[in-house]
VMD Tcl script that draws the C-alpha trace (Angstrom):
set ca {
  {78.30 27.40 -11.88}
  {76.22 26.68 -8.89}
  {77.69 24.87 -6.01}
  {75.53 23.63 -3.09}
  {76.55 25.27 0.14}
  {75.58 22.13 2.21}
  {76.09 18.50 1.95}
  {72.40 16.84 1.27}
  {71.78 14.54 3.97}
  {70.68 10.82 3.21}
  {67.54 11.35 4.58}
  {66.77 14.43 2.05}
  {68.28 12.52 -0.87}
  {66.07 9.30 -0.08}
  {63.00 11.26 0.46}
  {63.53 12.65 -3.14}
  {64.28 9.51 -4.64}
  {61.04 7.74 -3.17}
  {58.95 8.38 -6.21}
  {61.64 6.63 -8.40}
  {60.58 3.33 -7.85}
  {59.16 0.82 -10.25}
  {55.23 0.33 -9.84}
  {53.75 -3.07 -9.14}
  {51.72 -4.14 -11.95}
  {48.12 -5.19 -11.01}
  {47.60 -9.11 -11.81}
  {43.95 -10.85 -11.84}
  {42.96 -14.40 -12.53}
  {41.12 -14.60 -15.73}
  {37.73 -15.97 -15.30}
  {37.23 -18.06 -18.03}
  {40.85 -19.59 -18.44}
  {41.94 -19.31 -14.93}
  {45.36 -17.73 -15.86}
  {47.01 -14.37 -14.70}
  {46.17 -11.61 -16.92}
  {46.35 -7.62 -16.34}
  {43.67 -5.78 -15.43}
  {41.78 -3.53 -18.25}
  {43.78 -5.46 -20.75}
  {42.95 -7.85 -23.75}
  {43.75 -11.61 -23.26}
  {46.04 -11.82 -26.15}
  {45.46 -15.91 -25.91}
  {41.52 -15.79 -26.46}
  {41.20 -12.40 -27.86}
  {38.68 -11.66 -24.97}
  {37.87 -8.29 -23.15}
  {34.85 -7.97 -20.69}
  {33.38 -11.05 -22.15}
  {33.57 -9.83 -25.52}
  {35.68 -11.07 -28.56}
  {37.72 -8.53 -29.81}
  {40.47 -9.98 -31.94}
  {41.31 -13.53 -33.11}
  {43.13 -15.43 -30.33}
  {46.43 -17.16 -31.05}
  {46.08 -20.98 -31.03}
}
mol new
graphics top color blue
foreach p $ca { graphics top sphere $p radius 0.5 }
foreach p [lrange $ca 0 end-1] q [lrange $ca 1 end] { graphics top cylinder $p $q radius 0.2 }
display resetview
């Protein structure tokens, strides 16, 4: 079984973990309703995407 020769410093440990954070989602204001929505996603309330009716919206 492999055993490390030296203790890993806090700096090296934290540098390794720097990519494990949660990514922030990108929210924009919808031009039609004014509500917050994620970019490049269908608005489930209205069913619109890029000005086109994709699915029937929920009432």
